[in-house]
Structure formats: structure tokens, C-alpha cells
Wavefront OBJ file of the C-alpha trace (Angstrom):
o trace
v 4.561 -19.968 -15.126
v 5.279 -21.783 -11.686
v 2.063 -21.657 -9.375
v 3.899 -19.914 -6.505
v 4.295 -17.056 -9.020
v 0.726 -17.030 -10.238
v -0.243 -16.969 -6.642
v 1.796 -13.870 -5.849
v 0.803 -12.315 -9.138
v -2.893 -12.303 -8.470
v -1.975 -11.424 -4.556
v -0.713 -8.564 -6.141
v -3.631 -7.748 -8.642
v -6.165 -7.972 -5.613
v -4.091 -5.627 -3.931
v -3.326 -3.108 -6.617
v -7.556 -2.823 -7.571
v -8.777 -2.597 -4.462
v -8.722 1.317 -5.243
v -11.358 0.648 -7.602
v -13.608 -0.726 -4.677
v -12.726 2.968 -2.499
v -14.181 4.562 -5.912
v -17.271 2.206 -6.026
v -17.735 3.427 -2.082
v -17.662 6.796 -2.943
v -19.955 6.521 -6.314
v -22.546 4.625 -4.608
v -22.829 5.246 -1.145
v -24.185 8.673 0.471
v -21.715 8.844 3.738
v -18.405 7.797 4.670
v -18.073 4.946 7.275
v -15.604 6.889 9.084
v -15.197 4.284 11.963
v -15.018 1.598 9.946
v -12.092 3.327 7.453
v -10.323 4.452 10.554
v -10.189 1.099 12.545
v -9.418 -0.629 9.093
v -6.655 2.050 8.440
v -4.820 0.994 11.962
v -5.749 -2.499 11.429
v -4.060 -2.241 8.304
v -0.909 -0.142 10.024
v -0.697 -2.894 12.715
v -0.059 -5.706 10.209
v 2.452 -3.600 8.652
v 4.336 -2.615 11.415
v 4.331 -6.422 13.125
v 5.081 -8.594 10.223
v 7.572 -6.252 8.647
v 9.520 -6.205 12.274
v 9.188 -9.550 13.933
v 9.003 -11.635 10.237
v 10.116 -9.608 7.284
v 13.282 -7.776 8.810
v 14.546 -11.285 10.817
v 14.061 -13.449 7.813
v 16.142 -11.078 5.550
v 18.643 -11.004 8.521
v 18.908 -14.210 8.405
v 19.384 -14.823 4.950
v 22.188 -12.517 4.794
v 24.056 -13.365 7.952
v 23.623 -16.825 6.203
v 25.672 -16.058 3.417
v 27.692 -13.335 4.691
v 28.623 -13.567 8.323
v 26.842 -12.302 11.547
v 28.426 -8.566 11.197
v 28.227 -8.044 7.593
v 24.673 -10.274 7.195
v 23.465 -7.696 10.100
v 24.642 -4.485 8.712
v 23.432 -4.995 5.050
v 19.648 -5.844 6.580
v 19.670 -2.302 8.558
v 21.164 -0.745 5.416
v 18.797 -2.488 3.404
v 15.672 -1.416 5.476
v 16.894 2.007 5.983
v 17.529 1.960 2.019
v 13.641 0.995 1.606
v 12.355 4.134 4.103
v 14.404 6.279 2.013
v 12.833 5.421 -1.723
v 9.401 5.489 -0.157
v 9.910 8.436 1.694
v 11.647 9.918 -1.984
v 8.856 8.986 -3.671
v 6.908 10.776 -1.396
v 8.534 13.906 -1.410
v 8.845 14.654 -5.446
v 4.998 14.114 -5.332
v 3.013 17.687 -5.539
v 1.495 18.276 -2.638
v -1.875 19.344 -4.179
v -1.825 15.914 -5.488
v -1.255 13.639 -2.555
v -2.701 10.376 -2.582
v -3.308 10.121 1.075
v -5.322 13.690 1.508
v -8.133 12.379 3.026
v -11.709 12.829 1.286
v -15.206 11.463 2.194
v -18.141 10.354 -0.114
v -19.695 14.229 1.068
v -16.910 15.594 -0.988
v -19.446 14.158 -4.054
v -22.075 17.023 -3.089
v -19.907 19.847 -3.771
v -21.086 21.742 -7.035
v -17.654 23.280 -7.953
v -18.024 26.842 -10.343
v -17.439 26.508 -14.130
v -13.278 27.502 -13.660
v -12.555 25.324 -11.385
v -13.838 21.950 -13.286
v -10.585 21.760 -15.326
v -8.377 22.209 -12.199
v -10.478 19.510 -10.410
v -9.924 17.288 -13.340
v -6.188 17.427 -13.510
v -5.751 17.232 -9.919
v -7.796 14.147 -10.073
v -5.695 12.876 -13.142
v -2.750 13.798 -11.336
v -3.194 12.241 -8.172
v -4.267 8.935 -10.157
v -0.537 8.942 -11.472
v 0.846 9.964 -8.087
v -0.947 6.520 -6.619
v 0.385 4.582 -9.551
v 3.943 6.028 -9.041
v 3.621 5.231 -5.234
v 2.191 1.616 -5.830
v 4.553 0.558 -8.038
v 7.072 -0.350 -5.384
v 4.482 -1.485 -2.923
v 3.434 -3.971 -6.166
v 6.866 -5.308 -5.619
v 7.282 -5.580 -2.032
v 3.774 -7.679 -2.017
v 4.820 -10.079 -5.079
v 8.674 -10.983 -2.950
v 6.647 -11.374 0.178
v 4.358 -13.713 -1.068
v 6.807 -15.752 -3.361
v 9.028 -16.202 -0.371
v 6.317 -17.183 2.061
v 2.275 -17.219 0.322
v 0.529 -17.257 4.250
v 3.015 -13.502 4.479
v 1.709 -12.247 1.312
v -1.687 -12.981 1.910
v -1.555 -10.653 5.124
v 0.631 -8.114 3.310
v -1.601 -7.986 0.326
v -4.731 -7.840 2.772
v -3.422 -4.587 4.201
v -2.095 -3.323 0.927
v -5.657 -3.545 -0.096
v -7.034 -1.511 3.052
v -4.874 1.355 2.412
v -5.979 1.445 -1.525
v -9.414 1.956 -0.741
v -9.326 5.822 0.878
v -6.772 6.286 -2.412
v -9.552 5.022 -4.487
v -12.229 7.566 -2.982
v -9.443 10.397 -3.534
v -9.334 9.829 -6.884
v -12.537 9.390 -7.831
v -13.771 12.189 -5.853
v -12.067 15.318 -7.646
v -13.105 13.537 -11.299
v -16.624 13.069 -10.536
v -17.099 16.251 -9.539
v -15.616 17.766 -12.340
v -17.037 15.921 -14.897
v -20.134 14.392 -13.517
v -19.286 10.848 -15.064
v -19.222 8.256 -12.837
v -17.668 5.922 -15.116
v -14.936 8.212 -16.009
v -14.215 8.286 -12.045
v -14.470 4.867 -11.864
v -12.081 4.287 -14.892
v -9.339 6.322 -13.416
v -9.382 5.104 -9.782
v -9.277 1.739 -10.884
v -6.509 2.021 -13.374
v -4.406 3.815 -10.886
v -4.286 0.937 -8.816
v -2.749 -1.554 -11.697
v 0.476 0.018 -11.255
v 0.481 -2.655 -8.154
v 0.373 -5.812 -10.332
v 2.838 -3.988 -13.203
v 5.465 -3.544 -9.821
v 4.813 -7.140 -9.561
v 5.483 -8.056 -13.148
v 8.989 -5.814 -13.142
v 9.909 -7.867 -9.893
v 9.228 -11.176 -11.756
v 10.754 -9.995 -15.133
v 13.724 -7.829 -14.264
v 14.479 -9.384 -10.515
v 13.294 -12.866 -10.307
v 16.923 -14.221 -12.863
v 18.983 -12.285 -10.342
v 17.282 -13.891 -7.052
v 19.661 -15.547 -4.741
v 19.669 -14.996 -0.790
v 21.844 -11.950 -0.626
v 19.747 -10.033 -3.074
v 16.578 -11.606 -1.620
v 17.835 -10.355 1.561
v 18.642 -7.105 0.379
v 15.035 -6.889 -1.195
v 13.479 -8.012 2.224
v 14.667 -5.549 4.282
v 14.043 -2.942 1.945
v 10.313 -4.661 2.153
v 10.027 -4.347 5.607
v 11.402 -0.541 5.329
v 8.739 0.590 3.146
v 5.981 -1.260 4.930
v 7.345 0.677 8.041
v 7.237 4.201 6.397
v 3.370 3.589 4.915
v 2.343 2.869 8.113
v 3.699 5.731 10.187
v 3.381 8.354 7.279
v 0.490 7.588 5.636
v -1.760 4.807 7.436
v -1.975 6.227 10.865
v -2.083 9.707 10.465
v -5.294 9.097 7.807
v -6.699 6.921 9.932
v -6.621 9.687 13.383
v -7.814 12.694 10.158
v -11.251 10.561 10.104
v -11.784 11.594 13.353
v -11.746 8.068 14.988
v -8.142 8.519 16.637
v -9.076 5.653 19.382
v -10.603 3.472 16.970
v -7.259 3.374 14.931
v -5.179 2.715 17.565
v -7.506 -0.378 18.969
v -7.598 -1.350 15.178
v -3.680 -1.300 15.377
v -3.201 -3.640 18.110
v -6.077 -5.825 16.537
v -3.854 -6.284 13.860
v -0.852 -7.123 15.622
v -2.757 -9.170 17.536
v -4.117 -11.294 14.635
v -1.020 -11.229 13.008
v 0.712 -12.527 15.824
v -1.793 -15.334 16.032
v -1.653 -16.167 12.572
v 2.436 -16.442 12.539
v 2.240 -18.935 15.388
v -0.914 -20.777 13.793
v 1.468 -21.795 10.852
v 4.928 -21.757 12.788
l 1 2 3 4 5 6 7 8 9 10 11 12 13 14 15 16 17 18 19 20 21 22 23 24 25 26 27 28 29 30 31 32 33 34 35 36 37 38 39 40 41 42 43 44 45 46 47 48 49 50 51 52 53 54 55 56 57 58 59 60 61 62 63 64 65 66 67 68 69 70 71 72 73 74 75 76 77 78 79 80 81 82 83 84 85 86 87 88 89 90 91 92 93 94 95 96 97 98 99 100 101 102 103 104 105 106 107 108 109 110 111 112 113 114 115 116 117 118 119 120 121 122 123 124 125 126 127 128 129 130 131 132 133 134 135 136 137 138 139 140 141 142 143 144 145 146 147 148 149 150 151 152 153 154 155 156 157 158 159 160 161 162 163 164 165 166 167 168 169 170 171 172 173 174 175 176 177 178 179 180 181 182 183 184 185 186 187 188 189 190 191 192 193 194 195 196 197 198 199 200 201 202 203 204 205 206 207 208 209 210 211 212 213 214 215 216 217 218 219 220 221 222 223 224 225 226 227 228 229 230 231 232 233 234 235 236 237 238 239 240 241 242 243 244 245 246 247 248 249 250 251 252 253 254 255 256 257 258 259 260 261 262 263 264 265 266 267 268 269
């Protein structure tokens, strides 16, 4: 297997398994570091928004324009961008609201003691949240893999941003399962497994998409990736960062993420 493919798969695995980090934080710490999470989620959003609009969208447009001409290429880039937004929005729409993987939870929720009749409901909620995260992370895995395959430096930035945003998702799975069962290992296991959908998405991209990956398909996928990243940032990361009650820090994080991404692109240009 090509070294670039292995690297892209490894990055996607790293990003996906960050849900395990979230569950560990929930299981071994006493309080949620809301300032850090708010700043980190804002940073992740800044990286994703900047790299999507400045780098990924432009690369998609260049690839399609070179193949199809200025007008048709630009139109397909815009269509691909909004198709990515529509895809991830549809996934979010189809997920039950009661198992929304982006509902903010804190480590303090571990101290809650449910009544006996709540145990089964909480366990079911935790398992469905894990499933919801898995479904949601699948296209993110494709996005991370394709980005890393095209540009390893870009892939690293996206993988780190996705990993940061997976940490609270790990908490969202671990909290209800833990205080439904009292079993830390079970809570960690389901949180950890939910992140595996990310590398599964990468494997899907490798096995199904790569044989057909010409410049036109690459441009369309990359445009869709840009749309997915922007939607995740605006619909998930920024609202989650602000729900941790550190609104100013989240915005500082956004600006910091954009600045770091801009600097890194300048240094490797």
C-alpha cells in the first residue's frame, strides 16, 4: 500500500479515536475544564472555516476549472460545496434529537444518580448517541482521508481540528452509559468504538472512491468536503463552544485557529 495512503488512514484513525480521549476525561477527572474546551472548539472551528474557504474550495475550483472550463468548473464547485452542506445537514436532521451527539455534557454529570427506572433509558440514550456519532463521523472520515491524500499538511490540520471536536462527543457517549451502569470500562468502550466510524469512512473512500478518483471527481469531493467542514463549524463547534459559557474565549479560539492555519499555509507555500 502506498505510503501516502497509509499516512492518510493513520490521520483518520487518530481523529476518530479522539472520542476515547473525551470518555477518559469524563471518567478520570472531577470537573470539566470549560475554558479549555471553549477555546479548543473555537480553535477547531477557525481552522476548519479558514482551510475550507481559503484552501479546499480553491483547490476544488482549480481542479474542475482546469478540466471543464471556467464557467462549468466554477458552477460544479459551488454545487459540490452546497451538496456537502446538504449531506451533513440531512444526517443531522435524521438523527433523533434525544440522542444528539452534540448535546453539551460535562464531567460533573457523572455525579448524577439516576433512579432505577431511568437506568434503561439512560443506557439506551448512550448507545444511540454512540450510533449517532458513528453515522455522523463517517463522512468526516472520508473528508479527512481525501484531504490528507491530496495534501498531507492540509490533512494534518483537518485531522487535528476533527480530533478536537470529537472530544466532547466522547463525553456525550460516556456520561449516560456510565451513570446508567456504573461501569467505567463499558462507558469507555462504547465511546471509543463510536470513533471507529471515522477510519471506516476512510477505508470506504480508499476501496470505493479511489479507483475512480480522477481530477473531476477529486474536485467534486473536495468541494463537498469544504461544505461539510463549514457546516460542522457553524452548526456544531461554535454553538458547543458558546454553550460551555466561555463565549469570548470561543471567538478568540476561532481567530487563533484561522491565524495558525494561515501561517502554516504561508510557511509551506
